[in-house]
N, C-alpha and C positions, 0 to 999 in steps of 0.2 A: 540787823533784823529787817524783815520785809514788812509790808503793811498788815499782814496777818499775824505777826508776832512770832514767826518761825525763822530761825537762822538758816539761810540757804546752804552754808558750809558747815557740815558737822565737825565737831571737835574730836580729838583723839579719844577722849573719854566717852563720847557718844558712840564712836566706832567700836571701842572695846566693850562697852555695855551691850551693844547690838550683837556682838559675837558671843558674849556670855549668854544672852537671852536665847540665841539660836541653839547653842550647845545644850541648854537646859531643855528646850523643846525636843531636840533630837534624842536626848537621853531618856525622856519620858516616853517617846514613841518606840524605842527599841525594845524588842521582847526580852524579858528577863528569864533566865533559865539557869539551873544549877548543873554544873558539869562534875561528874563523879571523879574523873581523872583528866589530866591535861590532854587536850587534843591537838595542841600546837606547840611547836618548839619555840624557843626564844628567837631564833632566826626568822621563823615565820611571822611572829608578832612584830619583830623589828621591821621586816620587809613591808608588812601591811601598814605600819605607822609611817614609814618613808613614802610609800605610794600614796597614802591618804593625804599626807602633808604636801606632796608634789601636786596632787590633783587640786587641793584647796588653793595653793599659790597660783596655779594656772587659771582657776576660775575667778578668784578674788584677789588680784595682786595688791590692790590698795589696802584691803583689810589685813592681808598678810604683812605688809610693811608696817601698818599701824600696830599690829600685835607684836611684831618684832621690836619696834621702837619702845612700846610700853614695857615689854619684858626686859629689855636691856636697861631701860631707865630704872626699873625696880631692882634689878640685879646690881647696878652701879650704886644705887642708894644703900642697899644692904651691905655691899662690900666696903664702901667708904665709911659707913658708920662703924663697921667692925674694925676696920683699920684704925680709925680714930680711937676706939675703945682700947685697942691693943697698945697704942702709943701713950695713952693717958695715964 
């Protein structure tokens, strides 16, 4: 901690929390509308997701690494608990 009481190096939890907060702000600012029929195919949606992910990784490489680390840790925890339950 520095003299002001703030840690100069954010933790993984801080980074993930910041990403979640950003996502909530973005979700609130997006216009909501109802679509009567699908306007995009699954391939269009998949392509948009891939492009958005690639853009985010290029803009925020450290946050992308932190998110990937947190997600893989969570997945590992879930899978190891499940494997332990199967063998018990």
